[in-house]
Biopython code that builds the backbone (N, CA, C, O; Angstrom):
import numpy as np
from Bio.PDB.StructureBuilder import StructureBuilder

atoms = [
    (1, "MET", "N", (12.488, -23.851, -23.826)),
    (1, "MET", "CA", (11.470, -24.845, -24.048)),
    (1, "MET", "C", (12.130, -26.197, -24.227)),
    (1, "MET", "O", (13.177, -26.305, -24.866)),
    (2, "SER", "N", (11.537, -27.195, -23.683)),
    (2, "SER", "CA", (12.097, -28.537, -23.722)),
    (2, "SER", "C", (11.803, -29.210, -25.057)),
    (2, "SER", "O", (10.727, -29.042, -25.632)),
    (3, "SER", "N", (12.769, -29.965, -25.532)),
    (3, "SER", "CA", (12.561, -30.697, -26.786)),
    (3, "SER", "C", (12.170, -32.149, -26.517)),
    (3, "SER", "O", (11.926, -32.918, -27.448)),
    (4, "ARG", "N", (12.111, -32.517, -25.231)),
    (4, "ARG", "CA", (11.769, -33.890, -24.866)),
    (4, "ARG", "C", (10.286, -34.149, -25.119)),
    (4, "ARG", "O", (9.446, -33.304, -24.810)),
    (5, "ARG", "N", (9.968, -35.299, -25.674)),
    (5, "ARG", "CA", (8.580, -35.688, -25.922)),
    (5, "ARG", "C", (8.323, -37.027, -25.264)),
    (5, "ARG", "O", (9.242, -37.808, -25.017)),
    (6, "GLY", "N", (7.051, -37.276, -24.985)),
    (6, "GLY", "CA", (6.674, -38.536, -24.379)),
    (6, "GLY", "C", (6.352, -38.384, -22.908)),
    (6, "GLY", "O", (6.168, -37.270, -22.418)),
    (7, "PRO", "N", (6.282, -39.498, -22.201)),
    (7, "PRO", "CA", (5.907, -39.455, -20.786)),
    (7, "PRO", "C", (7.037, -38.855, -19.937)),
    (7, "PRO", "O", (8.182, -38.789, -20.383)),
    (8, "PRO", "N", (6.711, -38.419, -18.711)),
    (8, "PRO", "CA", (7.747, -37.871, -17.847)),
    (8, "PRO", "C", (8.769, -38.943, -17.463)),
    (8, "PRO", "O", (8.456, -40.131, -17.399)),
    (9, "LYS", "N", (9.985, -38.495, -17.214)),
    (9, "LYS", "CA", (11.053, -39.431, -16.900)),
    (9, "LYS", "C", (10.848, -40.052, -15.518)),
    (9, "LYS", "O", (11.107, -41.239, -15.316)),
    (10, "HIS", "N", (10.379, -39.234, -14.565)),
    (10, "HIS", "CA", (10.164, -39.714, -13.199)),
    (10, "HIS", "C", (8.796, -39.277, -12.706)),
    (10, "HIS", "O", (8.302, -38.218, -13.095)),
    (11, "GLN", "N", (8.187, -40.081, -11.860)),
    (11, "GLN", "CA", (6.913, -39.741, -11.229)),
    (11, "GLN", "C", (7.197, -38.857, -10.007)),
    (11, "GLN", "O", (8.158, -39.096, -9.277)),
    (12, "ASN", "N", (6.362, -37.841, -9.790)),
    (12, "ASN", "CA", (6.526, -37.001, -8.606)),
    (12, "ASN", "C", (6.272, -37.822, -7.356)),
    (12, "ASN", "O", (5.388, -38.678, -7.331)),
    (13, "ARG", "N", (7.056, -37.553, -6.318)),
    (13, "ARG", "CA", (6.891, -38.302, -5.064)),
    (13, "ARG", "C", (5.728, -37.780, -4.243)),
    (13, "ARG", "O", (5.085, -38.544, -3.523)),
    (14, "TYR", "N", (5.450, -36.492, -4.342)),
    (14, "TYR", "CA", (4.330, -35.917, -3.591)),
    (14, "TYR", "C", (3.655, -34.858, -4.464)),
    (14, "TYR", "O", (4.279, -34.279, -5.353)),
    (15, "ALA", "N", (2.387, -34.620, -4.199)),
    (15, "ALA", "CA", (1.608, -33.659, -4.981)),
    (15, "ALA", "C", (2.007, -32.234, -4.618)),
    (15, "ALA", "O", (2.378, -31.958, -3.477)),
    (16, "TRP", "N", (1.929, -31.339, -5.587)),
    (16, "TRP", "CA", (2.251, -29.942, -5.351)),
    (16, "TRP", "C", (1.173, -29.308, -4.495)),
    (16, "TRP", "O", (-0.017, -29.521, -4.726)),
    (17, "LYS", "N", (1.590, -28.524, -3.500)),
    (17, "LYS", "CA", (0.648, -27.844, -2.621)),
    (17, "LYS", "C", (0.901, -26.346, -2.685)),
    (17, "LYS", "O", (2.041, -25.906, -2.538)),
    (18, "PRO", "N", (-0.152, -25.552, -2.902)),
    (18, "PRO", "CA", (0.049, -24.104, -2.917)),
    (18, "PRO", "C", (0.358, -23.596, -1.510)),
    (18, "PRO", "O", (-0.143, -24.138, -0.525)),
    (19, "ASN", "N", (1.172, -22.571, -1.424)),
    (19, "ASN", "CA", (1.539, -21.946, -0.140)),
    (19, "ASN", "C", (2.144, -22.941, 0.842)),
    (19, "ASN", "O", (1.890, -22.852, 2.043)),
    (20, "SER", "N", (2.936, -23.884, 0.351)),
    (20, "SER", "CA", (3.488, -24.903, 1.247)),
    (20, "SER", "C", (4.536, -24.336, 2.193)),
    (20, "SER", "O", (4.673, -24.822, 3.316)),
    (21, "GLY", "N", (5.279, -23.319, 1.766)),
    (21, "GLY", "CA", (6.312, -22.753, 2.625)),
    (21, "GLY", "C", (5.875, -21.510, 3.360)),
    (21, "GLY", "O", (6.666, -20.922, 4.098)),
    (22, "LYS", "N", (4.627, -21.092, 3.177)),
    (22, "LYS", "CA", (4.130, -19.864, 3.786)),
    (22, "LYS", "C", (3.199, -20.179, 4.938)),
    (22, "LYS", "O", (2.460, -21.163, 4.907)),
    (23, "LYS", "N", (3.243, -19.334, 5.953)),
    (23, "LYS", "CA", (2.343, -19.498, 7.080)),
    (23, "LYS", "C", (0.980, -18.927, 6.705)),
    (23, "LYS", "O", (0.898, -17.792, 6.235)),
    (24, "VAL", "N", (-0.086, -19.691, 6.903)),
    (24, "VAL", "CA", (-1.436, -19.290, 6.531)),
    (24, "VAL", "C", (-2.203, -18.886, 7.780)),
    (24, "VAL", "O", (-2.190, -19.600, 8.782)),
    (25, "ASN", "N", (-2.871, -17.738, 7.717)),
    (25, "ASN", "CA", (-3.684, -17.267, 8.827)),
    (25, "ASN", "C", (-5.044, -17.959, 8.760)),
    (25, "ASN", "O", (-5.785, -17.775, 7.794)),
    (26, "GLU", "N", (-5.376, -18.745, 9.770)),
    (26, "GLU", "CA", (-6.625, -19.522, 9.763)),
    (26, "GLU", "C", (-7.863, -18.659, 9.920)),
    (26, "GLU", "O", (-8.965, -19.103, 9.599)),
    (27, "THR", "N", (-7.702, -17.409, 10.419)),
    (27, "THR", "CA", (-8.875, -16.567, 10.629)),
    (27, "THR", "C", (-9.255, -15.786, 9.381)),
    (27, "THR", "O", (-10.328, -15.183, 9.353)),
    (28, "GLU", "N", (-8.415, -15.772, 8.341)),
    (28, "GLU", "CA", (-8.766, -15.095, 7.090)),
    (28, "GLU", "C", (-9.702, -15.971, 6.264)),
    (28, "GLU", "O", (-9.824, -17.172, 6.503)),
    (29, "VAL", "N", (-10.359, -15.352, 5.290)),
    (29, "VAL", "CA", (-11.275, -16.095, 4.423)),
    (29, "VAL", "C", (-10.478, -17.147, 3.657)),
    (29, "VAL", "O", (-9.448, -16.840, 3.056)),
    (30, "GLY", "N", (-10.957, -18.379, 3.682)),
    (30, "GLY", "CA", (-10.251, -19.484, 3.044)),
    (30, "GLY", "C", (-9.408, -20.263, 4.029)),
    (30, "GLY", "O", (-8.851, -21.304, 3.680)),
    (31, "GLY", "N", (-9.304, -19.775, 5.255)),
    (31, "GLY", "CA", (-8.555, -20.476, 6.290)),
    (31, "GLY", "C", (-9.408, -21.548, 6.944)),
    (31, "GLY", "O", (-10.510, -21.853, 6.488)),
    (32, "LYS", "N", (-8.881, -22.112, 8.018)),
    (32, "LYS", "CA", (-9.574, -23.204, 8.699)),
    (32, "LYS", "C", (-10.862, -22.741, 9.377)),
    (32, "LYS", "O", (-11.856, -23.468, 9.378)),
    (33, "PHE", "N", (-10.853, -21.534, 9.955)),
    (33, "PHE", "CA", (-11.999, -21.068, 10.719)),
    (33, "PHE", "C", (-13.013, -20.287, 9.884)),
    (33, "PHE", "O", (-14.161, -20.135, 10.304)),
    (34, "LYS", "N", (-12.614, -19.789, 8.706)),
    (34, "LYS", "CA", (-13.520, -19.090, 7.801)),
    (34, "LYS", "C", (-13.376, -19.680, 6.401)),
    (34, "LYS", "O", (-12.704, -19.091, 5.555)),
    (35, "PRO", "N", (-13.986, -20.819, 6.146)),
    (35, "PRO", "CA", (-13.838, -21.424, 4.812)),
    (35, "PRO", "C", (-14.571, -20.608, 3.757)),
    (35, "PRO", "O", (-15.419, -19.773, 4.070)),
    (36, "TYR", "N", (-14.220, -20.871, 2.488)),
    (36, "TYR", "CA", (-14.885, -20.204, 1.380)),
    (36, "TYR", "C", (-16.356, -20.589, 1.354)),
    (36, "TYR", "O", (-16.733, -21.663, 1.822)),
    (37, "SER", "N", (-17.189, -19.704, 0.803)),
    (37, "SER", "CA", (-18.608, -20.009, 0.680)),
    (37, "SER", "C", (-18.817, -21.082, -0.385)),
    (37, "SER", "O", (-17.943, -21.329, -1.216)),
    (38, "GLU", "N", (-19.977, -21.707, -0.347)),
    (38, "GLU", "CA", (-20.300, -22.762, -1.302)),
    (38, "GLU", "C", (-20.484, -22.170, -2.698)),
    (38, "GLU", "O", (-21.010, -21.067, -2.848)),
    (39, "ILE", "N", (-20.048, -22.907, -3.715)),
    (39, "ILE", "CA", (-20.176, -22.452, -5.106)),
    (39, "ILE", "C", (-21.593, -22.767, -5.562)),
    (39, "ILE", "O", (-21.979, -23.935, -5.618)),
    (40, "THR", "N", (-22.383, -21.724, -5.892)),
    (40, "THR", "CA", (-23.778, -21.927, -6.277)),
    (40, "THR", "C", (-24.094, -21.156, -7.546)),
    (40, "THR", "O", (-23.418, -20.180, -7.873)),
    (41, "GLY", "N", (-25.124, -21.595, -8.260)),
    (41, "GLY", "CA", (-25.647, -20.880, -9.411)),
    (41, "GLY", "C", (-24.853, -21.024, -10.684)),
    (41, "GLY", "O", (-25.013, -20.216, -11.598)),
    (42, "VAL", "N", (-23.990, -22.038, -10.775)),
    (42, "VAL", "CA", (-23.168, -22.210, -11.969)),
    (42, "VAL", "C", (-23.355, -23.608, -12.536)),
    (42, "VAL", "O", (-23.882, -24.499, -11.870)),
    (43, "CYS", "N", (-22.912, -23.788, -13.787)),
    (43, "CYS", "CA", (-22.974, -25.107, -14.412)),
    (43, "CYS", "C", (-21.814, -25.970, -13.900)),
    (43, "CYS", "O", (-20.941, -25.489, -13.178)),
    (44, "HIS", "N", (-21.823, -27.229, -14.279)),
    (44, "HIS", "CA", (-20.811, -28.169, -13.799)),
    (44, "HIS", "C", (-19.404, -27.758, -14.229)),
    (44, "HIS", "O", (-18.464, -27.832, -13.437)),
    (45, "ARG", "N", (-19.260, -27.329, -15.468)),
    (45, "ARG", "CA", (-17.946, -26.951, -15.992)),
    (45, "ARG", "C", (-17.373, -25.746, -15.236)),
    (45, "ARG", "O", (-16.194, -25.738, -14.883)),
    (46, "CYS", "N", (-18.202, -24.738, -14.991)),
    (46, "CYS", "CA", (-17.744, -23.539, -14.280)),
    (46, "CYS", "C", (-17.432, -23.847, -12.819)),
    (46, "CYS", "O", (-16.518, -23.262, -12.238)),
    (47, "ARG", "N", (-18.188, -24.762, -12.233)),
    (47, "ARG", "CA", (-17.898, -25.144, -10.852)),
    (47, "ARG", "C", (-16.532, -25.810, -10.757)),
    (47, "ARG", "O", (-15.781, -25.560, -9.814)),
    (48, "GLU", "N", (-16.209, -26.658, -11.732)),
    (48, "GLU", "CA", (-14.895, -27.305, -11.757)),
    (48, "GLU", "C", (-13.783, -26.275, -11.902)),
    (48, "GLU", "O", (-12.733, -26.413, -11.274)),
    (49, "GLN", "N", (-13.995, -25.237, -12.724)),
    (49, "GLN", "CA", (-12.988, -24.193, -12.907)),
    (49, "GLN", "C", (-12.750, -23.421, -11.608)),
    (49, "GLN", "O", (-11.605, -23.167, -11.236)),
    (50, "ILE", "N", (-13.830, -23.049, -10.922)),
    (50, "ILE", "CA", (-13.695, -22.297, -9.675)),
    (50, "ILE", "C", (-13.073, -23.173, -8.600)),
    (50, "ILE", "O", (-12.252, -22.702, -7.813)),
    (51, "ASP", "N", (-13.455, -24.438, -8.563)),
    (51, "ASP", "CA", (-12.900, -25.367, -7.585)),
    (51, "ASP", "C", (-11.400, -25.559, -7.811)),
    (51, "ASP", "O", (-10.637, -25.661, -6.850)),
    (52, "TRP", "N", (-10.975, -25.609, -9.077)),
    (52, "TRP", "CA", (-9.552, -25.733, -9.387)),
    (52, "TRP", "C", (-8.789, -24.522, -8.867)),
    (52, "TRP", "O", (-7.698, -24.666, -8.315)),
    (53, "LYS", "N", (-9.355, -23.330, -9.038)),
    (53, "LYS", "CA", (-8.698, -22.116, -8.555)),
    (53, "LYS", "C", (-8.555, -22.145, -7.044)),
    (53, "LYS", "O", (-7.547, -21.679, -6.512)),
    (54, "ARG", "N", (-9.535, -22.680, -6.349)),
    (54, "ARG", "CA", (-9.446, -22.780, -4.893)),
    (54, "ARG", "C", (-8.365, -23.767, -4.468)),
    (54, "ARG", "O", (-7.603, -23.498, -3.539)),
    (55, "ARG", "N", (-8.300, -24.917, -5.152)),
    (55, "ARG", "CA", (-7.324, -25.944, -4.778)),
    (55, "ARG", "C", (-5.880, -25.511, -5.003)),
    (55, "ARG", "O", (-4.994, -25.855, -4.221)),
    (56, "TYR", "N", (-5.645, -24.756, -6.073)),
    (56, "TYR", "CA", (-4.272, -24.421, -6.432)),
    (56, "TYR", "C", (-3.876, -22.983, -6.112)),
    (56, "TYR", "O", (-2.897, -22.475, -6.659)),
    (57, "GLY", "N", (-4.628, -22.323, -5.230)),
    (57, "GLY", "CA", (-4.224, -21.022, -4.718)),
    (57, "GLY", "C", (-4.398, -19.869, -5.675)),
    (57, "GLY", "O", (-3.761, -18.832, -5.488)),
    (58, "LYS", "N", (-5.227, -19.996, -6.689)),
    (58, "LYS", "CA", (-5.447, -18.929, -7.659)),
    (58, "LYS", "C", (-6.743, -18.165, -7.397)),
    (58, "LYS", "O", (-7.003, -17.164, -8.064)),
    (59, "TYR", "N", (-7.563, -18.610, -6.444)),
    (59, "TYR", "CA", (-8.882, -18.034, -6.173)),
    (59, "TYR", "C", (-8.743, -16.690, -5.465)),
    (59, "TYR", "O", (-8.021, -16.574, -4.475)),
    (60, "LYS", "N", (-9.432, -15.688, -5.973)),
    (60, "LYS", "CA", (-9.445, -14.364, -5.344)),
    (60, "LYS", "C", (-10.887, -14.037, -4.979)),
    (60, "LYS", "O", (-11.684, -13.743, -5.870)),
    (61, "PRO", "N", (-11.249, -14.079, -3.699)),
    (61, "PRO", "CA", (-12.637, -13.770, -3.315)),
    (61, "PRO", "C", (-12.940, -12.285, -3.498)),
    (61, "PRO", "O", (-12.036, -11.449, -3.491)),
    (62, "LEU", "N", (-14.227, -11.970, -3.662)),
    (62, "LEU", "CA", (-14.646, -10.588, -3.825)),
    (62, "LEU", "C", (-14.547, -9.853, -2.491)),
    (62, "LEU", "O", (-14.892, -10.403, -1.445)),
    (63, "THR", "N", (-14.073, -8.606, -2.534)),
    (63, "THR", "CA", (-14.039, -7.793, -1.320)),
    (63, "THR", "C", (-15.307, -6.952, -1.191)),
    (63, "THR", "O", (-15.717, -6.604, -0.083)),
    (64, "GLU", "N", (-15.926, -6.627, -2.328)),
    (64, "GLU", "CA", (-17.199, -5.903, -2.328)),
    (64, "GLU", "C", (-18.051, -6.452, -3.464)),
    (64, "GLU", "O", (-17.502, -7.004, -4.418)),
    (65, "PRO", "N", (-19.377, -6.321, -3.395)),
    (65, "PRO", "CA", (-20.233, -6.872, -4.446)),
    (65, "PRO", "C", (-19.923, -6.279, -5.814)),
    (65, "PRO", "O", (-19.640, -5.087, -5.937)),
    (66, "ALA", "N", (-19.980, -7.127, -6.841)),
    (66, "ALA", "CA", (-19.717, -6.697, -8.209)),
    (66, "ALA", "C", (-21.028, -6.332, -8.892)),
    (66, "ALA", "O", (-22.109, -6.612, -8.373)),
    (67, "LYS", "N", (-20.924, -5.705, -10.061)),
    (67, "LYS", "CA", (-22.109, -5.259, -10.797)),
    (67, "LYS", "C", (-22.609, -6.384, -11.709)),
    (67, "LYS", "O", (-21.825, -7.006, -12.427)),
    (68, "CYS", "N", (-23.894, -6.631, -11.674)),
    (68, "CYS", "CA", (-24.528, -7.623, -12.543)),
    (68, "CYS", "C", (-24.537, -7.090, -13.972)),
    (68, "CYS", "O", (-24.839, -5.917, -14.191)),
    (69, "GLN", "N", (-24.209, -7.937, -14.945)),
    (69, "GLN", "CA", (-24.165, -7.511, -16.336)),
    (69, "GLN", "C", (-25.551, -7.410, -16.967)),
    (69, "GLN", "O", (-25.708, -6.826, -18.040)),
    (70, "GLN", "N", (-26.543, -7.973, -16.307)),
    (70, "GLN", "CA", (-27.912, -7.931, -16.844)),
    (70, "GLN", "C", (-28.697, -6.736, -16.291)),
    (70, "GLN", "O", (-29.221, -5.928, -17.057)),
    (71, "CYS", "N", (-28.776, -6.628, -14.962)),
    (71, "CYS", "CA", (-29.614, -5.590, -14.351)),
    (71, "CYS", "C", (-28.814, -4.376, -13.879)),
    (71, "CYS", "O", (-29.411, -3.392, -13.442)),
    (72, "SER", "N", (-27.489, -4.416, -13.955)),
    (72, "SER", "CA", (-26.581, -3.319, -13.586)),
    (72, "SER", "C", (-26.675, -2.919, -12.117)),
    (72, "SER", "O", (-26.329, -1.791, -11.767)),
    (73, "LYS", "N", (-27.129, -3.812, -11.264)),
    (73, "LYS", "CA", (-27.137, -3.552, -9.822)),
    (73, "LYS", "C", (-25.916, -4.224, -9.200)),
    (73, "LYS", "O", (-25.400, -5.209, -9.730)),
    (74, "ARG", "N", (-25.469, -3.692, -8.092)),
    (74, "ARG", "CA", (-24.309, -4.259, -7.411)),
    (74, "ARG", "C", (-24.762, -5.342, -6.433)),
    (74, "ARG", "O", (-24.770, -5.124, -5.221)),
    (75, "ASN", "N", (-25.132, -6.487, -6.951)),
    (75, "ASN", "CA", (-25.547, -7.575, -6.072)),
    (75, "ASN", "C", (-24.996, -8.926, -6.514)),
    (75, "ASN", "O", (-25.626, -9.954, -6.267)),
    (76, "VAL", "N", (-23.831, -8.947, -7.163)),
    (76, "VAL", "CA", (-23.131, -10.205, -7.449)),
    (76, "VAL", "C", (-22.209, -10.443, -6.263)),
    (76, "VAL", "O", (-21.233, -9.716, -6.079)),
    (77, "ARG", "N", (-22.511, -11.450, -5.461)),
    (77, "ARG", "CA", (-21.811, -11.668, -4.195)),
    (77, "ARG", "C", (-20.691, -12.693, -4.276)),
    (77, "ARG", "O", (-19.847, -12.745, -3.381)),
    (78, "GLN", "N", (-20.660, -13.513, -5.325)),
    (78, "GLN", "CA", (-19.647, -14.556, -5.427)),
    (78, "GLN", "C", (-18.615, -14.208, -6.501)),
    (78, "GLN", "O", (-18.936, -13.598, -7.520)),
    (79, "ALA", "N", (-17.385, -14.607, -6.247)),
    (79, "ALA", "CA", (-16.300, -14.320, -7.179)),
    (79, "ALA", "C", (-16.496, -15.096, -8.478)),
    (79, "ALA", "O", (-17.037, -16.203, -8.473)),
    (80, "TYR", "N", (-16.057, -14.513, -9.585)),
    (80, "TYR", "CA", (-16.086, -15.091, -10.928)),
    (80, "TYR", "C", (-17.497, -15.254, -11.491)),
    (80, "TYR", "O", (-17.675, -15.942, -12.495)),
    (81, "HIS", "N", (-18.500, -14.638, -10.870)),
    (81, "HIS", "CA", (-19.858, -14.661, -11.397)),
    (81, "HIS", "C", (-20.106, -13.353, -12.152)),
    (81, "HIS", "O", (-19.619, -12.300, -11.739)),
    (82, "ASN", "N", (-20.858, -13.412, -13.253)),
    (82, "ASN", "CA", (-21.178, -12.229, -14.044)),
    (82, "ASN", "C", (-22.605, -11.743, -13.822)),
    (82, "ASN", "O", (-22.907, -10.567, -14.029)),
    (83, "LEU", "N", (-23.480, -12.652, -13.401)),
    (83, "LEU", "CA", (-24.880, -12.306, -13.170)),
    (83, "LEU", "C", (-25.231, -12.513, -11.704)),
    (83, "LEU", "O", (-24.651, -13.365, -11.030)),
    (84, "CYS", "N", (-26.184, -11.728, -11.217)),
    (84, "CYS", "CA", (-26.676, -11.949, -9.857)),
    (84, "CYS", "C", (-27.548, -13.213, -9.855)),
    (84, "CYS", "O", (-27.972, -13.686, -10.909)),
    (85, "SER", "N", (-27.801, -13.734, -8.691)),
    (85, "SER", "CA", (-28.551, -14.990, -8.617)),
    (85, "SER", "C", (-29.981, -14.825, -9.134)),
    (85, "SER", "O", (-30.533, -15.762, -9.711)),
    (86, "GLY", "N", (-30.590, -13.659, -8.940)),
    (86, "GLY", "CA", (-31.948, -13.426, -9.424)),
    (86, "GLY", "C", (-32.038, -13.449, -10.944)),
    (86, "GLY", "O", (-32.929, -14.087, -11.506)),
    (87, "CYS", "N", (-31.120, -12.757, -11.609)),
    (87, "CYS", "CA", (-31.126, -12.728, -13.088)),
    (87, "CYS", "C", (-30.784, -14.094, -13.664)),
    (87, "CYS", "O", (-31.376, -14.515, -14.658)),
    (88, "ALA", "N", (-29.834, -14.789, -13.049)),
    (88, "ALA", "CA", (-29.436, -16.108, -13.549)),
    (88, "ALA", "C", (-30.581, -17.106, -13.412)),
    (88, "ALA", "O", (-30.806, -17.925, -14.303)),
    (89, "LYS", "N", (-31.297, -17.036, -12.302)),
    (89, "LYS", "CA", (-32.409, -17.951, -12.087)),
    (89, "LYS", "C", (-33.580, -17.621, -13.016)),
    (89, "LYS", "O", (-34.260, -18.516, -13.516)),
    (90, "GLU", "N", (-33.802, -16.331, -13.236)),
    (90, "GLU", "CA", (-34.900, -15.888, -14.100)),
    (90, "GLU", "C", (-34.686, -16.337, -15.555)),
    (90, "GLU", "O", (-35.631, -16.758, -16.222)),
    (91, "GLN", "N", (-33.437, -16.244, -16.041)),
    (91, "GLN", "CA", (-33.134, -16.620, -17.422)),
    (91, "GLN", "C", (-32.744, -18.084, -17.560)),
    (91, "GLN", "O", (-32.581, -18.578, -18.676)),
    (92, "ASN", "N", (-32.590, -18.790, -16.431)),
    (92, "ASN", "CA", (-32.196, -20.200, -16.408)),
    (92, "ASN", "C", (-30.838, -20.406, -17.095)),
    (92, "ASN", "O", (-30.684, -21.281, -17.948)),
    (93, "VAL", "N", (-29.853, -19.574, -16.701)),
    (93, "VAL", "CA", (-28.509, -19.665, -17.258)),
    (93, "VAL", "C", (-27.492, -19.761, -16.122)),
    (93, "VAL", "O", (-27.805, -19.497, -14.961)),
    (94, "CYS", "N", (-26.278, -20.142, -16.484)),
    (94, "CYS", "CA", (-25.160, -20.189, -15.542)),
    (94, "CYS", "C", (-24.755, -18.748, -15.221)),
    (94, "CYS", "O", (-24.713, -17.909, -16.121)),
    (95, "ALA", "N", (-24.460, -18.452, -13.966)),
    (95, "ALA", "CA", (-24.120, -17.096, -13.556)),
    (95, "ALA", "C", (-22.717, -16.691, -13.972)),
    (95, "ALA", "O", (-22.376, -15.510, -13.910)),
    (96, "LYS", "N", (-21.892, -17.652, -14.397)),
    (96, "LYS", "CA", (-20.521, -17.335, -14.800)),
    (96, "LYS", "C", (-20.378, -17.250, -16.316)),
    (96, "LYS", "O", (-19.913, -16.234, -16.832)),
    (97, "CYS", "N", (-20.771, -18.299, -17.038)),
    (97, "CYS", "CA", (-20.565, -18.328, -18.496)),
    (97, "CYS", "C", (-21.823, -17.973, -19.281)),
    (97, "CYS", "O", (-21.752, -17.827, -20.502)),
    (98, "ARG", "N", (-22.955, -17.832, -18.631)),
    (98, "ARG", "CA", (-24.233, -17.450, -19.238)),
    (98, "ARG", "C", (-24.730, -18.436, -20.293)),
    (98, "ARG", "O", (-25.423, -18.039, -21.229)),
    (99, "CYS", "N", (-24.384, -19.715, -20.152)),
    (99, "CYS", "CA", (-24.909, -20.717, -21.081)),
    (99, "CYS", "C", (-26.198, -21.303, -20.486)),
    (99, "CYS", "O", (-26.340, -21.403, -19.268)),
    (100, "HIS", "N", (-27.121, -21.683, -21.355)),
    (100, "HIS", "CA", (-28.384, -22.259, -20.903)),
    (100, "HIS", "C", (-28.132, -23.662, -20.374)),
    (100, "HIS", "O", (-27.527, -24.494, -21.050)),
    (101, "VAL", "N", (-28.601, -23.912, -19.160)),
    (101, "VAL", "CA", (-28.349, -25.186, -18.506)),
    (101, "VAL", "C", (-29.647, -25.721, -17.911)),
    (101, "VAL", "O", (-30.506, -24.963, -17.460)),
    (102, "ASP", "N", (-29.767, -27.045, -17.922)),
    (102, "ASP", "CA", (-30.935, -27.669, -17.292)),
    (102, "ASP", "C", (-30.724, -27.783, -15.787)),
    (102, "ASP", "O", (-31.649, -27.564, -15.005)),
    (103, "GLN", "N", (-29.514, -28.124, -15.391)),
    (103, "GLN", "CA", (-29.238, -28.351, -13.975)),
    (103, "GLN", "C", (-28.173, -27.367, -13.484)),
    (103, "GLN", "O", (-27.043, -27.361, -13.972)),
    (104, "ILE", "N", (-28.554, -26.544, -12.517)),
    (104, "ILE", "CA", (-27.630, -25.599, -11.898)),
    (104, "ILE", "C", (-27.121, -26.227, -10.608)),
    (104, "ILE", "O", (-27.893, -26.804, -9.842)),
    (105, "ILE", "N", (-25.824, -26.112, -10.376)),
    (105, "ILE", "CA", (-25.213, -26.725, -9.196)),
    (105, "ILE", "C", (-25.374, -25.799, -8.003)),
    (105, "ILE", "O", (-25.235, -24.582, -8.125)),
    (106, "GLY", "N", (-25.668, -26.384, -6.851)),
    (106, "GLY", "CA", (-25.791, -25.629, -5.615)),
    (106, "GLY", "C", (-27.185, -25.063, -5.432)),
    (106, "GLY", "O", (-27.985, -25.016, -6.367)),
    (107, "ARG", "N", (-27.460, -24.636, -4.210)),
    (107, "ARG", "CA", (-28.757, -24.056, -3.900)),
    (107, "ARG", "C", (-28.578, -22.612, -3.480)),
    (107, "ARG", "O", (-27.563, -22.247, -2.887)),
    (108, "ASP", "N", (-29.558, -21.804, -3.789)),
    (108, "ASP", "CA", (-29.538, -20.398, -3.438)),
    (108, "ASP", "C", (-29.780, -20.251, -1.935)),
    (108, "ASP", "O", (-30.401, -21.117, -1.319)),
    (109, "SER", "N", (-29.295, -19.167, -1.349)),
    (109, "SER", "CA", (-29.468, -18.951, 0.087)),
    (109, "SER", "C", (-30.943, -18.813, 0.449)),
    (109, "SER", "O", (-31.345, -19.202, 1.546)),
    (110, "ALA", "N", (-31.755, -18.267, -0.454)),
    (110, "ALA", "CA", (-33.190, -18.135, -0.197)),
    (110, "ALA", "C", (-33.849, -19.513, -0.104)),
    (110, "ALA", "O", (-34.746, -19.715, 0.716)),
    (111, "GLU", "N", (-33.412, -20.460, -0.938)),
    (111, "GLU", "CA", (-33.949, -21.823, -0.878)),
    (111, "GLU", "C", (-33.587, -22.504, 0.438)),
    (111, "GLU", "O", (-34.410, -23.212, 1.019)),
    (112, "VAL", "N", (-32.368, -22.295, 0.905)),
    (112, "VAL", "CA", (-31.922, -22.907, 2.166)),
    (112, "VAL", "C", (-32.730, -22.343, 3.322)),
    (112, "VAL", "O", (-33.155, -23.094, 4.200)),
    (113, "GLU", "N", (-32.951, -21.020, 3.339)),
    (113, "GLU", "CA", (-33.742, -20.406, 4.407)),
    (113, "GLU", "C", (-35.180, -20.899, 4.384)),
    (113, "GLU", "O", (-35.760, -21.133, 5.444)),
    (114, "ALA", "N", (-35.768, -21.063, 3.213)),
    (114, "ALA", "CA", (-37.140, -21.547, 3.097)),
    (114, "ALA", "C", (-37.253, -22.985, 3.622)),
    (114, "ALA", "O", (-38.239, -23.349, 4.264)),
    (115, "GLU", "N", (-36.234, -23.786, 3.341)),
    (115, "GLU", "CA", (-36.231, -25.163, 3.828)),
    (115, "GLU", "C", (-36.109, -25.207, 5.356)),
    (115, "GLU", "O", (-36.732, -26.048, 6.005)),
    (116, "GLN", "N", (-35.313, -24.307, 5.925)),
    (116, "GLN", "CA", (-35.166, -24.255, 7.386)),
    (116, "GLN", "C", (-36.483, -23.870, 8.049)),
    (116, "GLN", "O", (-36.813, -24.375, 9.121)),
    (117, "LYS", "N", (-37.240, -22.968, 7.406)),
    (117, "LYS", "CA", (-38.532, -22.565, 7.974)),
    (117, "LYS", "C", (-39.543, -23.694, 7.933)),
    (117, "LYS", "O", (-40.394, -23.814, 8.815)),
    (118, "MET", "N", (-39.442, -24.539, 6.880)),
    (118, "MET", "CA", (-40.353, -25.675, 6.762)),
    (118, "MET", "C", (-40.135, -26.670, 7.894)),
    (118, "MET", "O", (-41.087, -27.287, 8.374)),
    (119, "LEU", "N", (-38.894, -26.829, 8.318)),
    (119, "LEU", "CA", (-38.582, -27.778, 9.398)),
    (119, "LEU", "C", (-38.877, -27.140, 10.700)),
    (119, "LEU", "O", (-38.689, -27.758, 11.748)),
]
sb = StructureBuilder()
sb.init_structure("model")
sb.init_model(0)
sb.init_chain("A")
sb.init_seg("    ")
for serial, (resi, resn, name, xyz) in enumerate(atoms, 1):
    if name == "N":
        sb.init_residue(resn, " ", resi, " ")
    sb.init_atom(name, np.array(xyz, "f"), 0.0, 1.0, " ", f" {name:<3s}", serial, name[0])
structure = sb.get_structure()
């Protein structure tokens, strides 16, 4: 552990990039041709946490649907979510931290489809 205190001695010349020396397959999820899905149904704080994981290479997408902690059905489709979108919307809570929120970030896929039908 360092005993130095105060500001850093030198400023970094370039920002750290995850997987900088590794070849990335663009056809895998998170690559250029298959980007990650939009983060929906969470509060602002949880969205920032998930976004940070994506930026710094810590994000692990779900391979199969997870179990909802409220209704016990396997219909949680997004990584790091604890509730399915139906239960989260019904209780008006964040799907990740389960805190009561006035404004949920992102739109549900059902809302997007309904809007497309209107047009």
